[in-house]
N, C-alpha and C positions, 0 to 999 in steps of 0.2 A: 893247519890253523890259519885262518884268514887274518892277514895284517891290518891292524887298526893304526891310522896315522893321526897326529894330532898337530894343529897349527894354533897360532894365537887365538883365533876365534873359532876354529871349526874342529869337528871330529870327523874323520873319514873312516868309515866303516862298511862292513858288509851290508849288502841290500838284501833283505828278508822279506818273507811274505807280509809281514806287518807293514812293509812300505808300499804295497800294491796301490793304495789309494793316491799316495804322493806321486808315484811313478805315473798313474794315470793323470793326475792333476797336470803334470808336465807335458806328456806326450799327446794329451788330447787338447793342447792349447797350440792353435796355429802359429802363433808367434814363436813358439819353440820349434816346431816341427819345420817351419817354412825352409830352413836351411839345414836340415838334418839327414835327408836322404831316406827318410821313413815316413809313410802314410800317417796322418793325424789319426790317433786312436779313437774309437767310437764306443767301444765296449770295455768294462773293467777287465773281462777275461784275457784281451789281449795285453793288458799290463801284467796280468799274472804270467804270461808268456815270456814278457822281458825278463822278469824276476828269475825265472827258471833258466832262460838263456845265459843270463849273468852268472848264475851258480855253475852251470855246465861247463860253461867256457873256462871258469877258473879251475874246476876239477881237472880238465882236459889240458891245462897249461897253454890255452889260446888266447886268453885274456884275463883282465882282472879289472872289476868295476867297484869302486866305492860309492856309497851313498854319502852325500855331503849333508852333515848336520850342523847347525849352529850350537855351540857350547851353551849349555843351560836350557835348551829347547828340545822337544821330543819331535821326531820325525825329519825326514829328509827334504832338502829343498831342491834336489837334483842329484845327478851322478857324474862321476868322473873317473877315467880310467884308461887301460890299455886295451886295444884290440889288434888283431893280427900279429900277436905276440910270437916270435919265433926264438925261443931260447938257444937253438943252434945258430942261428944267425945273429944273435945278440941285438934284435931290433924289435920295435912295436910302433904301433900308431896310436895317438892319443885321440880321445873323443870326450865331450862333456856337454852337459846342458843344465840350465838352472831355470827354475820357475820365474817368469818376469817379475813377480813380486819382489825378487830379490836381486834383480839387475842393478848394476851401477853402484855396487857396495864393495867391489874388489874381492867378493868371495871367490870368483873363477880364477882369478890371478893368484890368490893365496893357496887355493887347493892345487892349482897346477904346479906351483914352484915346489910344493911338497912332494907330488908324485913324481916329478922329474928327478928330483934328488933320489927318491926311492927307486925309481928304475934304473938309474945309473949306478948307485952305490949298492943296493941289495938284490936286484935281478941281473945285474952284470950287463946292462944294455950298453951298446956302443952308439946306437942311433935310434932317435925317436922321431917318428915322422907324424905329419898331420895332413889331412885332405879337407880343404875348406871351399865351400861354394864361393864363387868370385864376388858375388853380390853380399857377402856376409861380412860387412865393414867391421863390426865389433871384434868377431874372432880373427880376422886378418890383422887388425892393429895390435890385438892382445899377443898373438904369437910372434909378431916383429918386436914387439916391446920386450918380451921375455927372452929374445935372442935367436929365435927360429929363422933360418934363412929360406927365401922363396927360391925353389928350384925350377919352377916352371908351371905349365899349364896342361892338364889332363882334359882333352877335348871330350865332350859328351860322355863323361865319366860315371855321372849319377843320374839315374832316371828317378823323378819324383812326380806322382801324379800324372804319369804318362809323358812327361816332358824331360828330354835330355838336357843336363847342365854341365857347363865346364866348371872345372875346379882348379884352385891352385894347390900345389903340393909344396909342403915346406919339410925342414929337417932340423934337428938339433943334434950335434954329435958331442959325445962324452968330453972330448977335449976342447970344446967350445963353452961348456957350461961352467 
């Protein structure tokens, strides 16, 4: 059964087919995909594949992705979760995106704090990593503020729109949380 998490203002829940339009609204927005490592979506069918991917990743214990929903509202404003989940090695990487209409309201920070606690306490993770475009000031500041440590630079790590990008790699260990 998919874990539902709640914060003061948010419900973090499973992403379903009903969320396809909201997924498309996020990933068809160039402001969202600019630092995401994925090409901007053009067709709704591409968003359907994202929903399927999130579901299959969870079933295979490779990742878990929650839809971010504001309490009292219907529909998600973005997603957040773990990628590259390795139960054996007790580690995962985080990823997230929120539609620009909801930026600068503290929603990402609130959701991130909740899933970090879930990862360490319920999934038994010892390390949670993050890979972030060097130019993504908002994510770089957020991760540092929450306590992630910058470990270094991954050169030419992500190719997007035919261009290679350097990224920072961060981590947060259970005993640092």
